[in-house]
C-alpha positions in Angstrom: 15.8 -8.5 8.5 14.9 -4.7 7.7 11.9 -6.1 5.6 10.5 -7.8 9.1 11.6 -4.6 10.8 9.5 -2.3 8.7 6.6 -4.8 8.8 6.7 -4.7 13.1 6.8 -1.0 12.7 4.2 0.0 10.7 2.3 -2.4 12.8 3.0 -0.6 15.9 2.4 3.1 13.9 -0.9 2.0 12.9 -1.9 0.9 16.4 -0.2 4.1 17.6 -2.4 6.6 15.1 -5.8 4.4 15.4 -6.3 4.0 11.8 -6.8 0.0 11.7 -10.2 -0.3 13.2 -8.8 0.3 16.7 -11.7 2.3 18.1 -12.1 -0.4 20.6 -9.7 -1.8 23.4 -10.0 -4.9 22.6 -8.8 -4.2 19.1 -5.6 -1.8 20.3 -4.4 -4.6 22.2 -4.4 -6.8 19.6 -2.5 -4.4 17.2 0.0 -3.9 19.9 0.1 -7.8 20.4 1.0 -8.0 16.8 3.9 -6.2 17.0 4.8 -7.3 20.1 5.2 -10.8 18.1 6.9 -9.8 15.5 10.0 -8.2 17.4 10.0 -10.8 19.6 10.5 -13.5 16.7 13.4 -12.2 16.2 15.0 -13.4 19.5 18.1 -10.7 19.6 17.5 -7.7 20.8 20.8 -6.1 20.3 20.2 -7.0 16.6 16.9 -5.2 16.5 18.4 -2.1 18.1 20.8 -2.3 15.4 18.2 -2.8 12.6 16.1 0.2 14.3 19.5 2.4 14.4 20.4 1.7 10.9 17.0 2.1 9.7 16.6 5.4 11.6 20.1 6.9 9.7 19.2 5.7 6.5 15.9 8.3 6.8 17.9 11.3 7.5 16.5 14.5 6.4 17.8 14.8 2.7 16.2 11.5 1.7 13.1 11.6 4.3 11.2 14.8 3.9 8.2 14.2 5.9 4.6 14.9 5.5 2.5 17.7 4.4 1.7 20.2 6.9 -1.0 18.8 9.5 -3.0 22.3 9.1 -2.9 22.1 5.6 -4.3 18.4 5.8 -6.8 19.5 8.6 -8.5 22.2 6.4 -9.3 19.3 3.5 -12.1 17.9 6.1 -15.2 19.5 5.8 -16.9 21.9 7.8 -20.9 19.9 7.2 -21.9 16.6 5.4 -25.6 17.6 4.5 -27.6 17.9 7.8 -24.2 16.8 10.1 -22.4 20.2 11.1 -19.1 19.7 12.5 -18.7 19.2 16.1 -14.9 18.4 16.7 -12.0 18.8 15.0 -8.0 18.1 15.5 -4.5 17.7 13.8 -1.5 16.2 15.0 2.1 15.2 13.7 4.3 12.9 15.4 7.4 10.9 14.3 8.3 7.1 15.7 12.3 6.3 14.8 12.5 9.5 12.9 9.1 8.4 10.7 6.7 11.2 10.2 3.3 10.6 10.5 0.4 13.3 9.9 -3.4 13.1 10.9 -6.4 15.2 10.8 -9.4 14.2 11.9 -13.2 15.4 12.7 -16.6 14.5 13.8 -20.2 15.6 12.9 -23.2 14.9 14.4 -27.2 16.0 13.3 -30.2 16.7 15.2 -31.3 13.2 15.7 -27.8 12.1 17.6 -26.6 10.2 14.1 -22.7 10.5 13.8 -19.8 10.8 11.5 -16.2 10.9 11.6 -13.7 11.7 9.2 -9.8 11.0 9.3 -7.2 11.8 6.8 -3.4 10.3 7.7 -0.4 11.0 5.5 2.1 8.2 5.7 4.8 10.5 3.5 8.2 9.0 3.7 7.1 5.4 3.8 5.6 5.9 0.9 7.0 3.4 -1.6 7.6 0.6 1.4 5.0 -2.0 2.8 3.2 1.7 3.9 -0.5 -0.2 4.6 0.8 -3.7 5.9 -1.6 -3.7 9.3 -4.7 -3.2 6.8 -5.3 -6.4 5.4 -7.6 -5.5 2.9 -4.6 -3.8 1.2 -3.0 -7.3 -0.1 -6.2 -8.9 -1.1 -9.6 -8.6 -3.0 -12.6 -10.2 -1.4 -16.8 -9.6 -0.6 -18.1 -11.4 2.2 -22.3 -11.6 2.9 -22.9 -11.2 6.4 -26.4 -12.1 8.4 -25.8 -8.6 9.5 -24.2 -7.2 6.4 -21.2 -7.1 4.4 -17.8 -6.2 3.8 -15.6 -5.8 1.0 -13.1 -4.5 -1.2 -13.3 -2.2 -4.1 -12.0 0.6 -6.6 -13.7 4.0 -5.5 -12.5 6.8 -7.9 -9.8 4.9 -9.2 -8.1 4.3 -5.7 -8.1 1.3 -3.6 -10.6 1.1 -0.8 -12.5 -1.1 1.7 -16.1 -0.9 2.7 -18.1 -2.7 5.7 -21.8 -2.0 6.6 -24.0 -3.3 9.4 -27.7 -3.3 8.5 -28.7 -4.1 11.9 -27.7 -1.0 13.9 -27.0 1.3 10.4 -23.4 1.4 10.9 -20.5 1.6 8.7 -16.9 2.7 7.4 -15.5 2.9 4.1 -11.5 3.2 3.9 -9.5 4.7 1.3 -6.1 4.5 0.0 -4.4 7.5 -2.0 -1.1 7.6 -4.2 0.0 4.9 -1.6 0.7 7.8 0.8 -2.6 8.9 2.3 -4.8 6.7 3.8 -8.8 8.2 4.4 -11.3 6.8 6.6 -15.0 7.9 7.1 -17.2 5.9 10.0 -20.8 6.7 10.2 -23.2 5.5 13.0 -27.2 5.3 12.7 -26.6 6.5 8.9 -27.0 5.0 5.4 -23.8 3.7 3.7 -24.7 6.4 1.1 -24.2 8.7 3.2 -20.7 7.7 4.3 -19.7 8.0 0.8 -21.2 11.4 0.6 -18.8 12.5 3.1 -15.9 10.9 1.6 -16.7 12.6 -1.9 -16.5 16.2 0.2 -12.8 15.3 0.0 -10.7 17.0 -2.8 -8.6 14.0 -3.9 -6.7 15.9 -6.5 -5.8 18.5 -3.7 -4.7 15.8 -1.3 -2.5 14.2 -3.6 -1.3 17.8 -4.6 0.3 18.4 -0.9 3.4 18.8 -0.8 5.8 16.9 1.9 7.4 19.4 4.1 7.2 19.0 7.6 9.7 16.8 9.9 9.6 15.9 13.0 12.8 14.9 15.1 
């Protein structure tokens, strides 16, 4: 029961923070539906409530120090990527059932209207659990060629990663998991995949790994 509860919770978290391919309404609804179906499969509302409370009680402040400070996470996002200059930047921290999530994101644009988006997510206290279950590529290795492009899993800079690219509209993204705690995502629109990876390389992975777990949201 506890394991299935965490699966449901993680799917809901990824739906809330928007990191599992959730830029369009249809994808958001799909993830929301996944969480609802998992929860409904118990058909025992009182028991679900009990499991949620038990999990919250077990994740007290001593055993669950939280995530990195959101300002520190935001500081790792670059000010520019080549001719792409930062257009917007934001950071936030939130808590769901006392499980803290910190996110920083920024968008970049060039003079031709091409766009880059970068996102850093710290799942902190879920480290060691099935943290990234909502990202199916974390559980399999694959490579698919399509008429328009490709998608595949890979190892990038020593980390588990996923990339996909559409040759027709020159859009793509790469996602990277660092120490089973951080998710990095870079998306590009009207750009080559090489530029998307150039943006990814702007992140200091060593510094990211060194971020202390210090922020607790109650």
